[in-house]
C-alpha positions in Angstrom: 44.3 31.7 -9.1 44.5 28.2 -7.5 45.3 25.2 -9.7 41.7 24.0 -9.2 40.3 27.3 -10.5 42.7 27.3 -13.5 41.7 23.8 -14.5 38.0 24.8 -14.3 38.6 28.0 -16.4 40.4 26.0 -19.1 37.6 23.6 -19.3 35.1 26.4 -19.6 36.6 27.6 -22.9 35.3 24.7 -25.0 32.6 25.5 -27.6 29.0 24.8 -26.9 26.6 22.8 -29.1 24.1 24.8 -31.0 21.1 22.9 -29.8 19.0 24.8 -27.2 19.4 22.1 -24.5 17.8 23.8 -21.6 14.6 24.9 -23.3 14.3 21.4 -24.8 14.5 20.0 -21.3 11.7 22.0 -19.9 8.7 20.1 -21.4 10.3 16.8 -20.4 10.6 17.9 -16.8 7.0 19.1 -16.7 5.9 15.8 -18.1 7.8 13.9 -15.4 6.3 16.3 -12.7 2.8 15.6 -14.0 3.2 11.8 -13.9 4.7 12.0 -10.4 1.8 14.2 -9.3 -0.8 11.8 -10.6 1.0 9.0 -8.7 1.1 11.0 -5.5 -2.6 12.0 -5.8 -3.8 8.5 -6.6 -5.0 6.1 -3.9 -2.2 3.5 -3.6 -2.6 0.0 -2.3 1.1 0.0 -1.2 1.2 3.4 0.5 4.2 5.7 0.6 5.5 6.4 4.0 5.9 10.0 5.2 9.6 10.3 4.2 9.0 8.8 0.7 6.0 11.1 0.0 7.9 14.2 1.2 10.9 13.3 -0.9 8.8 12.8 -4.1 6.8 15.9 -3.4 10.1 17.8 -3.1 11.2 16.3 -6.4 8.0 17.4 -8.1 8.5 21.0 -6.8 12.1 21.0 -8.0 11.1 19.6 -11.5 8.5 22.3 -11.9 10.9 25.0 -10.7 13.6 23.8 -13.1 11.2 23.6 -16.0 10.0 27.2 -15.4 13.6 28.3 -15.0 14.8 26.6 -18.2 12.0 27.9 -20.2 13.6 31.4 -20.2 15.9 32.4 -23.0 18.4 33.6 -20.4 18.0 31.5 -17.3 19.1 32.9 -14.0 21.9 31.4 -12.0 21.2 31.4 -8.2 24.4 31.4 -6.1 23.6 30.9 -2.4 26.0 31.7 0.4 25.7 29.1 3.2 27.7 28.9 6.4 27.7 28.9 10.2 27.5 31.8 12.6 30.4 34.3 12.4 32.2 32.8 9.3 31.7 36.2 7.4 29.1 35.4 4.8 27.6 38.9 5.0 31.0 40.5 5.0 31.9 38.4 1.9 28.7 39.6 0.1 29.4 43.2 1.1 32.9 43.0 -0.1 31.7 41.5 -3.4 29.1 44.3 -3.8 31.4 47.0 -2.6 28.8 48.3 -0.2 27.1 47.5 3.1 24.1 45.6 1.6 24.0 42.8 4.2 24.1 43.3 8.0 27.4 42.3 9.5 27.9 42.5 13.2 29.6 40.8 16.1 26.1 40.2 17.5 25.0 36.7 16.5 23.1 35.8 14.6 23.2 38.8 12.3 21.5 37.8 9.1 17.9 36.9 9.9 16.3 37.4 6.4 17.9 36.3 3.2 19.4 39.1 1.2 19.1 38.8 -2.6 21.7 40.7 -4.7 20.3 40.9 -8.3 20.5 43.0 -11.4 18.1 45.9 -11.8 16.9 44.5 -15.1 15.6 41.3 -13.6 11.8 41.6 -13.0 10.6 40.3 -9.7 8.3 37.9 -11.4 11.3 35.9 -12.7 12.4 35.2 -9.2 11.2 32.0 -7.5 8.4 32.7 -4.9 10.9 31.7 -2.2 13.1 34.7 -3.1 10.4 37.3 -3.7 9.7 37.6 0.0 13.4 38.2 0.8 15.2 41.6 1.1 16.2 42.6 -2.5 19.3 44.6 -3.3 19.6 45.8 -6.9 22.7 46.6 -8.8 23.7 47.5 -12.4 26.8 45.3 -13.0 26.5 43.9 -16.5 28.7 40.9 -15.6 26.1 39.8 -13.1 23.1 40.2 -15.3 22.1 36.5 -15.2 23.3 35.9 -11.7 21.6 36.2 -8.4 23.6 36.0 -5.1 21.7 35.2 -2.0 23.0 35.6 1.6 21.2 33.3 3.9 20.7 33.1 7.7 23.3 31.2 9.7 22.7 27.4 9.4 23.7 26.8 13.1 21.6 29.6 14.4 20.0 29.1 17.8 16.9 30.6 16.3 15.0 27.8 14.6 13.2 30.3 12.4 16.5 31.3 10.8 17.2 27.7 9.9 13.8 27.3 8.4 14.4 30.4 6.2 17.6 28.8 5.0 16.0 25.5 4.1 13.1 27.4 2.4 15.5 29.0 -0.1 17.8 26.0 -0.5 15.8 24.3 -3.3 16.2 27.5 -5.4 20.0 27.4 -5.4 22.0 26.3 -8.4 25.4 26.8 -6.8 25.9 26.7 -3.1 29.0 28.7 -1.9 29.8 26.9 1.3 31.6 29.6 3.5 33.7 28.6 6.4 36.4 30.1 8.6 39.3 28.7 10.5 36.9 27.9 13.4 34.0 26.6 11.3 34.7 24.9 8.1 33.5 21.4 9.0 30.8 21.8 11.7 28.4 18.9 12.1 25.2 20.6 11.0 26.7 22.3 8.0 28.3 19.1 6.8 25.0 17.2 7.2 23.2 19.8 5.0 26.1 19.6 2.5 25.8 15.8 2.3 22.1 16.0 1.9 22.2 18.6 -0.8 25.3 17.7 -2.8 23.4 15.3 -5.0 21.1 18.1 -6.2 23.3 21.2 -6.3 26.7 22.4 -7.4 29.1 23.3 -4.5 32.1 25.6 -4.4 33.9 26.4 -1.1 35.2 29.6 0.5 37.6 29.5 3.5 37.1 33.1 4.8 39.4 34.9 7.3 42.3 33.4 5.5 44.7 35.8 7.3 43.9 33.9 10.5 44.8 30.5 9.0 48.5 31.3 8.5 50.7 30.9 11.5 54.5 30.8 11.0 56.0 27.8 12.6 52.6 26.0 13.1 52.6 22.2 12.7 49.9 19.9 11.3 47.4 20.5 8.6 46.2 24.0 7.8 42.4 24.5 7.7 42.3 24.6 3.9 44.4 21.3 3.7 42.2 19.6 6.2 39.0 20.8 4.4 40.4 19.5 1.0 41.0 16.1 2.6 37.5 16.0 3.9 36.1 17.0 0.5 38.1 14.4 -1.3 36.6 11.7 1.0 33.2 13.1 -0.1 34.0 12.5 -3.7 35.3 16.0 -4.6 38.6 15.1 -6.2 39.3 18.7 -7.4 37.0 20.9 -5.4 36.8 24.6 -6.2 38.1 26.3 -3.0 38.7 30.0 -2.6 40.8 31.4 0.3 39.6 34.9 1.2 40.0 37.7 3.7 36.7 39.5 2.9 37.0 42.0 5.7 40.2 43.5 4.2 38.5 43.8 0.8 35.5 45.5 2.4 37.7 48.2 3.9 39.7 48.9 0.8 40.1 52.5 -0.3 39.2 53.8 -3.8 38.4 50.3 -5.0 42.1 49.3 -4.9 43.1 45.9 -3.7 44.3 45.9 -0.1 48.1 46.1 0.3 48.4 43.7 3.2 46.8 40.6 1.7 48.2 37.3 3.1 49.9 34.9 0.8 47.4 32.7 -1.2 44.5 35.0 -0.7 41.9 34.5 -3.6 39.1 37.0 -3.2 39.9 38.5 -6.6 39.7 35.1 -8.2 36.3 34.5 -6.5 35.0 37.7 -8.0 36.4 36.9 -11.4 34.8 33.4 -11.2 31.4 34.8 -10.3 31.5 37.6 -12.9 33.3 36.1 -15.9 34.1 32.5 -15.1 30.4 31.7 -14.9 29.6 32.7 -18.5 26.3 31.9 -20.3 27.8 28.6 -21.4 28.8 27.7 -17.8 25.4 28.8 -16.5 23.7 26.4 -19.0 26.2 23.7 -17.9 25.4 24.2 -14.3 21.7 24.1 -15.1 22.0 21.0 -17.1 24.2 19.3 -14.5 21.7 20.3 -11.8 19.0 18.6 -13.9 21.2 15.5 -14.0 21.6 15.6 -10.2 17.9 16.1 -9.8 17.1 13.1 -12.1 19.6 11.0 -10.2 17.9 12.0 -7.0 14.5 11.2 -8.6 15.7 7.7 -9.5 16.9 7.0 -6.0 13.6 8.3 -4.5 11.6 6.1 -6.9 13.8 3.1 -6.1 13.2 3.6 -2.4 9.5 4.0 -3.0 9.2 1.0 -5.3 6.8 -1.6 -3.9 8.0 -5.2 -3.6 7.0 -7.8 -6.0 4.5 -9.8 -4.1 3.6 -12.4 -6.8 5.2 -15.3 -5.1 4.3 -14.3 -1.5 0.7 -13.9 -2.7 0.8 -17.5 -4.2 2.3 -18.9 -1.0 -0.1 -17.0 1.2 -3.2 -18.2 -0.7 -2.0 -21.8 -0.5 -1.5 -21.5 3.3 -4.8 -19.7 3.7 -6.6 -22.5 1.9 -5.6 -25.0 4.6 -6.6 -22.6 7.4 -10.0 -21.9 5.8 -10.6 -25.7 5.4 -10.0 -26.1 9.1 -12.1 -23.1 10.0 -15.0 -24.5 7.8 -14.7 -27.8 9.6 -14.9 -26.2 13.1 -17.7 -23.7 12.2 -19.8 -26.5 10.7 -19.4 -28.5 13.9 -20.6 -25.5 16.0 -23.6 -25.0 13.7 -24.5 -28.7 13.7 -24.4 -28.8 17.5 -26.7 -25.7 17.5 -29.3 -27.8 15.5 -29.5 -30.6 18.1 -32.4 -29.1 19.9 -34.4 -29.2 16.6 -33.8 -33.0 16.1 -37.4 -34.2 16.3 -38.6 -31.5 13.9 -35.8 -32.2 11.4 -36.4 -36.0 11.5 -40.2 -35.6 10.9 -39.4 -33.3 8.0 -37.0 -35.6 6.4 -39.3 -38.6 6.9 -42.2 -36.7 5.3 -40.0 -35.8 2.4 -38.9 -39.4 2.0 -42.5 -40.7 2.1 -43.6 -38.3 -0.7 -42.1 -40.9 -3.2 -44.8 -43.4 -2.4 -48.2 -43.4 -4.1 -51.7 -44.7 -3.4 -52.7 -46.4 -0.2 -49.1 -46.5 1.2 -48.8 -42.7 0.9 -52.3 -42.3 2.4 -51.5 -44.6 5.2 -48.2 -42.9 6.0 -49.9 -39.5 6.0 -52.6 -40.8 8.2 -50.0 -42.2 10.6 -48.1 -39.0 10.9 -51.3 -37.0 11.1 -52.4 -39.1 14.1 -48.9 -38.7 15.6 -49.1 -34.9 15.1 -52.6 -34.8 16.6 -51.3 -36.7 19.6 -48.5 -34.1 20.0 -51.0 -31.3 19.7 -53.2 -32.8 22.4 -50.3 -33.1 24.8 -49.8 -29.4 24.5 -53.2 -28.9 26.2 -51.9 -30.8 29.3 -49.5 -28.6 31.2 -47.7 -31.4 33.0 -47.0 -33.2 29.7 -46.2 -30.2 27.6 -43.6 -29.0 30.2 -42.0 -32.5 30.5 -41.6 -33.0 26.8 -39.5 -30.9 24.4 -42.5 -29.9 22.3 -41.5 -29.0 18.7 -43.6 -27.9 15.7 -45.2 -30.6 13.6 -44.1 -31.4 10.1 -47.0 -29.3 8.7 -45.5 -26.4 10.6 -41.9 -26.9 9.3 -40.2 -23.6 8.7 -36.7 -23.9 7.3 -36.0 -20.1 7.7 -37.0 -20.2 11.4 -34.9 -23.4 12.0 -31.9 -21.7 10.3 -32.2 -18.5 12.3 -32.4 -20.4 15.5 -29.3 -22.4 14.4 -27.3 -19.2 13.7 -28.5 -17.5 16.9 -27.3 -20.4 19.0 -24.1 -20.8 17.0 -23.3 -17.1 17.5 -24.0 -17.4 21.2 -21.5 -20.4 21.3 -18.5 -18.4 20.0 -19.2 -18.4 16.2 -18.7 -14.6 16.1 -15.4 -14.8 18.0 -14.2 -17.5 15.7 -14.8 -15.4 12.6 -13.0 -12.5 14.2 -10.1 -14.6 15.2 -9.9 -16.0 11.7 -8.8 -12.7 10.3 -6.0 -12.5 12.7 -4.9 -16.0 11.9 -4.8 -15.2 8.2 -2.8 -12.0 8.8 -0.2 -13.9 10.9 0.1 -16.6 8.3 0.5 -14.0 5.5 3.3 -12.3 7.5 5.0 -15.7 7.8 4.8 -16.0 4.0 6.4 -12.6 3.5 3.3 -10.6 2.6 3.3 -7.1 4.2 0.5 -6.7 6.8 0.0 -3.0 6.0 -1.2 -4.1 2.6 -3.5 -6.8 3.8 -5.0 -5.2 7.0 -7.7 -3.1 5.3 -8.9 -5.8 2.9 -9.1 -8.5 5.6 -10.9 -6.1 7.9 -13.4 -5.3 5.1 -14.2 -9.1 4.8 -14.8 -9.2 8.5 -17.4 -6.5 8.1 -19.5 -8.6 5.7 -23.0 -9.7 6.7 -21.8 -13.0 8.0 -25.1 -14.0 9.7 -26.9 -13.8 6.4 -24.1 -15.8 4.7 -24.3 -18.4 7.4 -28.0 -18.7 7.0 -27.6 -19.3 3.3 -25.0 -21.9 4.0 -27.3 -23.8 6.5 -30.2 -23.6 4.1 -28.1 -24.9 1.2 -26.7 -27.7 3.4 -30.3 -28.7 4.4 -31.3 -28.8 0.7 -28.3 -30.9 -0.3 -28.6 -33.3 2.6 -32.3 -33.6 1.8 -31.5 -34.6 -1.7 -29.0 -37.2 -0.5 -31.5 -38.8 1.8 -34.6 -38.5 -0.3 -32.8 -39.4 -3.6 -29.8 -41.5 -2.5 -27.2 -43.2 -4.6 -25.6 -46.6 -4.4 -27.0 -49.5 -2.4 -29.4 -47.3 -0.6 -30.9 -46.1 -3.9 -31.7 -49.7 -4.9 -33.2 -50.5 -1.5 -35.3 -47.4 -1.7 -36.5 -48.2 -5.2 -37.5 -51.8 -4.1 -39.4 -50.4 -1.1 -41.2 -47.8 -3.3 -42.2 -50.5 -5.7 -43.4 -52.8 -2.9 -45.2 -49.9 -1.2 -47.0 -48.8 -4.4 -48.1 -52.3 -5.5 -48.0 -54.8 -2.6 -50.9 -53.4 -0.5 -53.3 -53.3 -3.4 -52.1 -56.7 -4.6 -52.8 -58.1 -1.2 -56.2 -56.4 -1.0 -57.5 -57.4 -4.5 -55.7 -60.8 -4.3 -57.6 -61.6 -1.1 -61.0 -60.8 -2.6 -60.2 -62.6 -5.9 -59.5 -65.6 -3.8 -62.8 -65.2 -2.0 -64.6 -64.9 -5.3 -62.8 -67.9 -6.7 -63.8 -70.1 -3.8 -67.4 -68.8 -4.0 -67.9 -69.2 -7.8 -65.7 -72.1 -8.6 -65.5 -74.1 -5.4 -69.1 -73.1 -4.3 -67.8 -72.3 -0.8 -69.9 -69.5 0.7 -67.6 -66.8 2.3 -67.5 -66.3 6.0 -67.1 -63.1 7.9 -63.4 -64.0 8.3 -63.1 -64.4 4.6 -64.7 -61.0 3.9 -62.5 -59.1 6.3 -59.2 -61.1 5.8 -58.1 -59.1 2.7 -58.6 -55.8 4.6 -56.6 -57.2 7.5 -53.8 -58.4 5.3 -54.0 -55.1 3.4 -53.5 -53.1 6.6 -50.9 -55.6 7.8 -48.9 -55.1 4.6 -48.9 -51.4 5.2 -47.7 -51.8 8.7 -45.0 -54.2 7.6 -43.9 -51.8 4.8 -43.7 -49.0 7.4 -41.5 -51.3 9.6 -39.3 -52.2 6.6 -38.9 -48.5 5.6 -37.9 -47.5 9.1 -35.5 -50.5 9.3 -33.9 -50.4 5.9 -34.0 -46.6 5.3 -33.8 -45.2 8.8 -34.1 -41.4 8.9 -32.7 -40.4 12.3 -30.8 -37.2 13.2 -27.6 -39.0 14.1 -27.4 -40.4 10.6 -28.6 -37.2 8.9 -26.3 -35.2 11.1 -23.1 -36.6 9.5 -24.3 -35.9 6.0 -25.6 -32.4 6.9 -22.2 -31.6 8.6 -20.3 -32.6 5.5 -22.5 -30.6 3.2 -22.3 -27.6 5.5 -18.5 -27.8 5.8 -18.1 -27.9 2.0 -20.4 -24.9 1.6 -18.7 -22.9 4.3 -15.3 -23.7 2.9 -16.5 -22.5 -0.5 -17.8 -19.2 1.0 -14.7 -18.6 2.9 -12.5 -19.3 -0.1 -14.5 -17.0 -2.3 -14.1 -14.0 0.0 -10.6 -14.6 1.4 -8.4 -16.4 -1.2 -8.7 -13.7 -4.0 -7.3 -11.0 -1.7 -3.5 -11.8 -1.9 -3.4 -12.2 -5.7 -5.6 -9.2 -6.3 -3.5 -7.0 -4.0 -0.3 -8.4 -5.6 -1.6 -7.5 -9.1 -2.6 -4.0 -8.0 0.8 -3.4 -6.4 2.5 -4.8 -9.5 0.6 -2.1 -11.5 1.9 0.5 -9.0 5.4 -0.9 -9.6 5.0 -0.5 -13.3 3.9 3.1 -12.9 7.0 3.9 -11.0 9.2 1.9 -13.3 7.7 3.8 -16.3 8.6 7.1 -14.6 12.1 5.8 -13.9 12.4 4.8 -17.6 11.3 8.2 -18.8 13.7 10.0 -16.4 16.5 7.7 -17.6 15.8 8.7 -21.2 16.0 12.4 -20.3 19.2 11.7 -18.3 20.9 9.7 -21.1 20.0 12.4 -23.6 21.4 15.1 -21.3 24.5 13.1 -20.4 25.5 13.0 -24.0 25.8 16.8 -24.2 29.2 18.3 -23.7 28.0 21.2 -21.6 27.3 18.9 -18.7 31.1 18.2 -18.3 32.3 21.8 -18.2 31.8 22.4 -14.5 32.9 19.0 -13.1 34.8 20.6 -10.3 31.6 21.8 -8.7 30.3 18.2 -8.4 31.8 15.3 -6.5 31.4 11.7 -7.4 29.5 9.5 -5.0 31.8 8.9 -2.0 32.6 5.4 -0.7 30.8 4.9 2.6 
């Protein structure tokens, strides 16, 4: 036996702990599989890519497979032969079985369906579904009661279906017996599969056709030496390597060892290792070590699938978005205000009417009469075609309809690029988010959903709200304008009546006290001065409190800008922090699974059985 095999056999003689490690592991593995399944089935804000999802789904399948396997009182050890075309895998299995159970032929590829060599007492239900469909070969060897040997199709077969069959049974394997020959012991495809699977499975190596590797007088490294060097670079410091000439053992007579075996041939050691070296203790050790490898793989897969922490990018993105939204509100407000310019006369009359509502008595009646006559004049002009066509006839104040004015404003604004601006806004925000380090694949859907909102309705609400606020500012102003308005309201409510009654009191005084009979001028003078005071008050109101669209426009634009900015901030700014918090919860889910897997791994690592088959596992190589 080789030194590597002797070291392994010596290590296998240690006593096992009495605790039923494997059956204790099964519930933990099922729990991990269930948590992973829930994560995979949930709708995630930070989606897993195809490779990450496939990797985690494979882990779930392996966890469930392991849990089912470990639940048995006597778990089965699956030893799978893997190798390229013509290396002698089938011949090796036939020699091991002592009969032609697997097809061996110079025609390549020979093995098309996996051959499963198992004990007659093993019910088919205990086999993994991937093995049940294979060709089963039963035996009665007691030393192989817990072991199943699988011969697989050639990994480098030109028939892709054969390679698919190989990869279908690969997840079932506990130990992969990598079979090579002097021509094929380090071919590219086989080495890639080995590197991909070595973190999940135990590996032992067979260099078959050993008799062809010994050439007296040859210089350079022998195939086995070269293979050992490659394995050491992969982290296998003491790999388990058997040098065999399977064809000679297959043709032996009466079960006796061949007499012409080359020096160093180890087929007998390989058989001894499979039958006796892999005892119940070592089977449990391989199973436990396989779980460790699986948990390591799970940790790596979860680390790769871990979403980034977007707390700070979300904060920076929201801050940058706030400036963009302020600029957008400014520009959109300008577009909408420009769209209101055709409604200037109507808006002015409405605001004037609202401002005059604060007056009482004769002043209010006079102002209403004045505007009524003005509206009547506008109505009469509509009967004259030449005048009505030459003037931009608008509805009168009595016909004021804020909803209609607002709809006209939005319609004109949308015709003047408002829709295009709102569409471009989403793209601007996405570009800025990317500059701040926020992934676009996370934001795209949420920003697109905001773009599908009923923006015309929201814009109408903004315009109506801006009208109401601007109206309050002009009808109930603050500061100096407020005091001027109060003074004019006081004068308007008392001055005309004071002039009217004061004039007639003066006439009565002169008649009763001075005995001067009143003239017609004296009788009509108070009425004249009464009307004159109303006219003068109207002039003062128009001069000191002018209500013109150019002045109203600035206030309306400011109110509209503030309201639009508020609306835009309400729908856009919560998106980055909300998504960041959702993704943070997804991170915590994966971190919790990692923590649970680490607990299982730490518990398992502390058991002695996991160290008894160290030669089958290499450490992580330096890349």
